[in-house]
C-alpha positions as CSV (number, residue, x, y, z in Angstrom):
1,M,70.5,59.6,63.0
2,V,69.9,56.1,61.7
3,F,70.7,57.3,58.2
4,V,74.0,58.8,59.2
5,A,75.0,55.9,61.4
6,F,74.3,53.1,58.8
7,T,74.6,54.8,55.4
8,V,77.6,57.1,56.0
9,Q,79.1,55.4,59.1
10,L,80.0,58.8,60.6
11,Y,80.7,59.0,64.3
12,P,80.4,60.5,66.9
13,L,76.8,61.7,66.8
14,W,75.7,64.5,69.1
15,L,72.1,64.9,70.0
16,C,70.8,68.1,71.5
17,P,67.0,68.3,72.2
18,F,65.5,71.8,72.3
19,V,62.0,73.4,72.5
20,L,61.0,75.8,69.8
21,P,58.7,78.3,71.5
22,N,55.7,79.9,69.8
23,R,57.1,83.4,69.6
24,P,57.5,85.8,66.7
25,G,60.7,85.3,64.8
26,F,62.4,83.6,61.9
27,V,61.5,80.0,62.8
28,R,58.1,79.1,64.2
29,P,56.5,75.8,65.2
30,K,54.2,74.1,62.6
31,T,51.3,74.0,65.1
32,G,51.2,77.8,65.3
33,T,49.9,77.8,68.8
34,Q,52.2,75.5,70.9
35,A,55.9,75.0,71.3
36,E,57.4,72.0,69.6
37,M,60.3,69.7,70.6
38,F,63.1,69.2,68.1
39,I,66.4,67.4,68.2
40,D,69.5,68.9,66.6
41,I,71.9,66.3,65.3
42,G,75.6,66.8,64.8
43,A,77.7,64.3,63.0
44,Y,81.5,64.6,63.3
45,G,84.4,63.0,61.6
46,A,85.1,61.5,58.2
47,P,82.8,58.9,56.7
48,K,84.1,55.3,57.3
49,T,82.6,53.9,54.1
50,S,84.4,53.7,50.8
51,S,81.2,54.4,48.8
52,Y,80.7,57.9,50.2
53,K,79.8,60.5,47.6
54,A,79.1,63.9,49.2
55,V,76.4,65.3,46.9
56,E,74.5,62.0,46.5
57,T,74.7,61.3,50.2
58,I,73.4,64.8,51.2
59,R,70.5,64.5,48.8
60,Q,69.6,61.1,50.3
61,L,69.8,62.6,53.8
62,E,67.6,65.5,52.8
63,K,65.0,63.1,51.4
64,F,65.2,60.9,54.5
65,V,64.6,64.0,56.8
66,R,61.6,65.2,54.7
67,E,60.0,61.7,54.7
68,H,60.3,61.7,58.5
69,N,58.8,65.2,59.0
70,G,62.2,66.7,59.8
């Protein structure tokens, strides 16, 4: 969220918390035994910065998310 708000200047942001239960399926919690809390982030609109470069920005966003255990 911080990355999108300050780097891309893209608004509005939509935050939707959800619990990922420990049930068989395609996506499972990392713990393996307990449910985990996640936040789905939606960013809408056009970037308000003149330096926006789609591919570079997405790669930076992916790196930011990995570094923060996303």
